[in-house]
Each structure stands twice: as structure tokens, then as C-alpha cells.
Backbone as CSV, one residue per row, in Angstrom:
resi,resn,N_x,N_y,N_z,CA_x,CA_y,CA_z,C_x,C_y,C_z
1,MET,6.226,22.544,-16.800,6.145,21.516,-15.608,4.754,21.730,-14.972
2,SER,4.347,20.588,-14.733,2.574,19.542,-15.006,2.118,19.918,-14.238
3,ASP,0.279,20.526,-13.475,-0.062,20.817,-11.912,-0.611,19.492,-11.889
4,GLU,-0.497,18.426,-12.237,-0.656,17.386,-11.667,-0.424,16.845,-10.594
5,VAL,-0.672,16.205,-9.779,-0.618,15.333,-8.422,-1.130,13.952,-8.531
6,MET,0.105,13.500,-7.265,-0.426,12.657,-6.945,-1.836,12.470,-6.788
7,ILE,-2.861,11.450,-6.877,-3.852,10.963,-6.068,-3.794,9.643,-5.898
8,SER,-4.144,9.007,-4.316,-4.759,7.581,-3.668,-5.775,7.241,-3.943
9,ARG,-6.541,6.422,-2.826,-7.510,6.383,-2.945,-7.709,5.703,-1.256
10,THR,-8.499,6.066,-0.363,-8.816,5.548,0.517,-9.117,4.186,0.605
11,ARG,-9.295,3.370,1.467,-9.635,1.732,1.546,-11.287,2.044,1.081
12,GLY,-11.827,2.593,1.185,-13.473,2.896,1.079,-13.044,3.196,-0.189
13,GLY,-12.192,3.614,-1.320,-12.403,3.722,-2.646,-12.565,5.277,-2.744
14,GLU,-12.263,5.651,-2.177,-12.130,7.782,-1.929,-10.996,7.767,-2.725
15,GLU,-11.394,8.989,-3.481,-10.177,9.705,-3.810,-9.169,10.364,-2.706
16,TRP,-8.288,10.417,-2.563,-7.413,11.322,-1.535,-5.945,12.225,-2.029
17,THR,-5.742,13.119,-1.668,-4.526,13.980,-2.063,-4.084,13.968,-1.170
18,PRO,-2.413,13.117,-0.958,-1.666,12.848,0.118,-0.747,13.944,0.054
19,GLU,-0.761,14.883,1.286,0.175,15.624,1.204,1.515,15.494,1.784
20,PHE,2.612,15.704,1.276,3.692,14.910,2.208,4.502,16.554,3.033
21,VAL,4.821,16.512,3.725,6.383,17.161,4.928,6.402,18.051,4.192
22,THR,7.234,19.381,3.623,7.855,19.925,3.270,9.131,20.339,4.154
23,ALA,8.354,21.015,5.263,8.978,22.173,5.815,8.314,22.007,7.273
24,LEU,9.622,22.342,8.530,9.214,22.279,9.938,9.592,23.810,10.270
25,ASN,9.022,24.104,10.668,9.191,25.833,11.264,10.031,25.744,12.881
26,ALA,10.855,25.703,13.386,11.584,25.440,13.996,11.535,27.370,15.313
27,SER,11.301,27.620,14.551,11.307,29.120,15.139,9.865,28.988,16.030
28,THR,8.348,28.668,15.657,7.819,28.389,16.100,7.187,27.149,17.192
29,CYS,8.419,26.008,16.809,8.169,24.531,16.959,8.716,24.349,18.424
30,ILE,7.863,23.832,19.846,8.058,24.000,21.537,9.053,22.449,21.532
31,GLY,9.201,21.680,20.538,9.393,20.196,21.252,9.224,19.374,21.932
32,CYS,7.279,19.636,21.426,6.670,18.724,22.548,6.709,16.969,22.431
33,GLY,7.238,17.187,20.751,7.270,15.824,20.397,6.594,14.956,20.065
34,ARG,5.176,15.511,19.874,3.800,15.248,19.233,3.978,14.661,18.104
35,CYS,4.770,15.258,17.158,4.716,14.595,15.519,5.287,13.836,15.346
36,TYR,6.278,13.602,16.509,7.542,12.231,15.663,6.444,11.262,16.861
37,LYS,5.590,10.873,17.975,5.158,9.970,18.141,4.004,9.595,17.552
38,VAL,3.374,10.601,17.128,2.131,10.143,15.966,2.748,9.463,14.135
39,CYS,3.848,9.973,14.238,5.075,9.399,12.862,5.156,8.226,12.762
40,PRO,4.376,7.791,11.603,4.181,5.932,11.722,5.450,5.689,11.073
41,ARG,6.485,6.821,10.529,7.612,6.570,8.602,9.075,6.826,9.881
42,ASP,9.080,7.706,10.898,10.158,8.007,11.751,10.714,9.262,11.100
43,VAL,9.995,10.082,10.873,10.549,11.831,9.487,10.615,12.733,10.204
44,PHE,10.510,12.525,11.472,11.382,13.538,12.618,12.455,13.223,13.434
45,GLU,13.231,14.394,13.841,13.860,14.031,15.092,14.132,15.398,16.178
46,LEU,15.041,15.195,17.141,14.312,15.999,18.380,16.051,16.943,18.017
47,VAL,16.402,18.300,17.977,17.542,18.906,18.016,18.107,19.780,18.484
48,ASP,19.024,20.242,19.030,18.826,21.348,19.558,18.424,22.545,18.268
49,ARG,17.313,23.728,19.323,17.346,24.978,18.357,18.237,26.074,18.013
50,ALA,19.084,26.034,18.955,20.364,26.398,18.519,20.994,26.410,17.490
51,ASP,21.067,24.833,17.043,21.577,24.714,15.553,20.274,25.012,14.255
52,LEU,19.133,24.984,14.485,18.461,25.587,13.225,18.276,26.797,13.335
53,VAL,17.506,27.503,14.286,17.468,29.351,14.510,18.547,29.942,14.649
54,GLU,18.512,30.531,14.094,19.330,32.259,14.221,18.565,32.745,14.853
55,ASP,19.155,33.665,16.195,18.159,34.888,16.817,18.102,35.985,16.175
56,MET,17.362,37.193,16.484,17.717,37.945,15.152,18.594,39.586,16.513
57,ASP,18.356,38.919,17.735,19.265,39.631,18.318,19.625,38.987,19.643
58,ASP,21.088,39.042,20.294,21.152,38.659,21.573,20.666,38.765,22.100
59,ASP,19.257,39.276,22.982,19.024,39.803,24.450,19.105,38.211,25.232
60,GLU,19.972,38.555,26.278,19.614,37.497,27.403,18.831,37.114,28.216
61,ASP,17.133,37.680,27.727,16.715,36.921,28.063,15.856,35.941,27.630
62,TYR,16.863,35.313,26.403,15.559,34.632,25.455,17.070,33.359,25.539
63,ASP,18.126,33.693,26.436,19.874,32.841,25.828,18.830,31.133,26.501
64,ASP,17.634,30.870,27.112,17.686,30.271,27.307,16.856,28.919,26.233
65,ASP,16.168,30.015,25.588,15.814,29.385,24.069,16.437,28.526,23.885
66,ASP,17.669,28.984,23.503,19.308,28.462,22.668,19.267,26.733,23.170
67,GLU,18.592,26.393,24.544,18.954,25.255,25.363,18.165,23.902,24.232
68,MET,17.071,24.357,24.332,15.994,24.108,23.729,15.627,22.631,22.641
69,LYS,15.583,21.616,23.054,15.624,21.308,21.980,14.048,21.016,21.301
70,VAL,13.804,21.299,19.684,12.522,20.745,18.941,12.826,19.876,17.440
71,MET,11.904,19.707,17.141,11.598,19.014,15.725,12.477,19.546,14.840
72,ALA,13.245,18.180,14.406,13.150,18.819,12.824,13.500,17.765,11.636
73,ILE,12.480,17.783,10.815,13.129,16.483,9.558,13.765,15.800,9.368
74,LYS,14.291,14.559,9.476,15.242,13.401,9.652,15.049,13.068,7.974
75,ASN,13.788,12.679,7.680,13.681,12.178,6.235,12.648,12.118,5.624
76,GLU,12.595,13.533,5.239,11.599,14.221,4.018,10.649,12.312,3.136
77,MET,11.647,11.871,2.210,11.355,11.129,1.391,10.340,10.241,2.157
78,ASP,10.636,10.184,3.473,9.899,8.308,4.134,8.905,9.286,4.535
79,CYS,8.134,10.106,4.540,6.434,10.764,4.797,5.733,9.879,3.576
80,ILE,4.551,10.160,4.063,3.471,9.072,3.251,2.407,10.050,3.291
81,GLY,2.216,11.429,3.851,1.740,12.412,3.408,0.433,12.591,4.016
82,CYS,0.193,11.154,5.506,-0.884,11.387,6.512,-1.089,12.194,6.892
83,LYS,-0.737,13.520,6.632,-0.665,14.439,8.090,-0.867,14.405,9.421
84,SER,-0.814,13.374,9.959,-1.242,13.234,11.283,0.007,14.168,12.294
85,CYS,1.092,13.977,11.589,1.997,15.723,12.421,0.942,17.013,12.069
86,SER,1.023,17.306,11.557,0.134,18.747,11.406,-1.457,18.242,12.602
87,ARG,-1.814,17.399,12.284,-3.336,17.339,13.524,-2.808,16.930,15.298
88,VAL,-2.099,16.869,15.159,-1.510,16.617,16.803,-0.402,18.117,16.994
89,CYS,-0.088,18.697,15.575,1.103,19.695,16.598,-0.176,21.074,17.421
90,PRO,0.307,21.311,17.966,-0.136,22.504,19.474,-0.415,24.251,18.532
91,LYS,1.573,24.239,17.825,2.047,25.518,16.927,1.722,25.682,15.385
92,ASN,1.045,24.595,15.141,0.691,24.740,13.506,2.247,24.858,13.056
93,CYS,2.839,24.028,12.885,4.968,24.036,12.473,4.931,23.530,11.292
94,HIS,4.067,22.575,10.729,4.195,21.484,9.604,3.906,22.812,8.553
95,THR,4.380,22.040,7.234,4.298,22.749,5.902,3.790,21.908,5.097
96,HIS,3.374,21.191,4.174,3.147,19.825,3.512,2.514,20.611,2.412
97,GLU,2.223,19.492,1.352,2.375,19.975,-0.301,1.796,18.596,-1.056
98,PRO,0.902,18.272,-1.969,0.863,17.284,-2.508,2.284,17.155,-3.739
99,MET,2.582,15.994,-4.261,3.499,16.022,-4.769,2.995,15.590,-6.291
100,ALA,3.953,16.459,-6.577,3.613,16.050,-8.540,3.561,15.344,-9.016
101,ALA,3.011,14.646,-9.876,2.734,13.291,-10.309,4.011,12.867,-11.522
């Protein structure tokens, strides 16, 4: 496999390597919706935390967490690699990688 990645250019002509969202950590996501609001391509959706995260313990102190909503990746292929979601995320939940050329 090649180590070459897709490289683009900014409007100013500078080289830029877009990094596309590959994962979102639902365990640390607080469901604030900031990434959803700034994403120009509708990559994210709000889902029930219980659908994504299996808690290690059944402690009743955390039962309310299962009712919480968190962000999930809905359309990974629609990502344009701008990383706007990462810049606004207060919990650093997003993982990005460059796309192979």
C-alpha cells in the first residue's frame, strides 16, 4: 500500500492535506452539538448514548447517562476534511486521518 495521501491547495495556492473524520468517541462526547452546527456537509447526527456505548458497570449513579444524547457519524463519506468539528469540540472527541491517494 502506498503512503501517499491526497493533497489539495488553498485559495491562496498553499498545499493543504485534508484530514477526514474517521471516528467519534461517544464515551467522551457530551452531546453539545457544536460539531453538528459547524459541519457544512451534514456528517453528524444526534443519537441515544445507550445505542453506542456499553458501560462497563451497572452502577445506578450513571443511569442518567444512558438517556443522554451524543453525536455520531452519519455520513462519513460526506466529510470534506476541514476539521471544523475538531476545532469546536470541547472534549476532543473526533479522530481524523488523511485519505490515501
